[in-house]
N, C-alpha and C positions, 0 to 999 in steps of 0.2 A: 092492571091489578097491582096494588101496593102490598108488599110483604114486610113483615117485621124484620128487624136486623137478624134475629135468630133464625127465622125461616130463610132469609137470604143467605146466611152463612151455611145452612144445611144444603140448600140448593146448589150453591157454589161448590161446596165440598163434593157433593154427589156428582156434579157435572165434571169436575176435575178428575175424580177417580174413574169416571166412565170413559174418559179420553185416554188416560195413561196412568199406570201405576208403577212408579219407579221403586216401590217398596214391596214388590211381589215375591221377595225371597223368603217370606214367612218369618222374618226376624221380628221380635217383639218391639213395638214402637211405643213411645210415650209422648203425650202432648206437652209441649214446653211453652206454648204461647199462641197468640192470635194476632193477626195484622190485616191490613187492607193494602191492596196494591192494584196497579193497572192490569188489564187483561193481558197485555204483552208481557209484563213481568211474571204474572201467574203462569202463563203458558211456557215461558222460558224456564222457569223454576221447575215446573212439572216435568218437562222434557229432560232437564239436566239432573234432576233428583236432588238439587241443592240450590241455595240462592245464587242468582246470576246477576251480572252487572251489565247494564246497557244504557241506552239513552235515557231511560226512566230514572236512573240514579243521578242524573245531572240536572233534573228539574227541581225547582223549589217545591216542597210539599206543603199542604195546607195545615199540617200539624207541626207545632214548634218542636224542634229537636236540638240536641247539643252538638251535632256534627253529622258527617256522612256515615252511613252504615245501614244495616238492616235492623229495624226496630220492631218490637213486638209488645203485646200487652198481656196481662194475666187473665183477662176475661174477654169473651167474644164481643161484648158491647162496650168495651173501654175505648175503642177507637172509632170515631164516626167516619163513615165513608162518603165520598162524593157519589153522585148518581151513577157514574160509570165504573166505579171501582169494585173489586172482588173482595169478599171476606175470605180469609185464608186461615187454616189450622196449621200451625207450625209443629212438626213432629221430628223426633230424633230416634235413632236406634237406642233402645233402652240400655243395652250393655255398654255402648260407647258413652252415652250420657252419664251413666252412673260412675264411670271411670274419670270423666272430665273434671278438672278443678273448677270450683265455683266460688264466688264471693257473695256473701250475704250483705245486702245494703238495707239497714234498718229503716223503717218508715219514720221513726222519730229518733232524735238524738238523746233522749232521756232527760233533757233539760226542760224546765217550765218556761 
């Protein structure tokens, strides 16, 4: 059965939540992005409650990036997944997120 990216995202999110919920302390959460990752990275992140680093961070990814790190996208379908990757919702504690300093990177520089 083939699922659309949105349906795969929903199924992955529900599966992840059904196995473990590191955010069960009832704090308000805010979605800050979306990403794809391997099943191993997803399970390690769910278990730790935050991004983890392992062998999967040392592999070249099929998405062009500017360096090592954890990348996310603004929309669920902005990042195309390989057949065996998981769609993930990136969330943060709302109170901590609101306090954190942020930089706005404009889409355009204002020049023609």
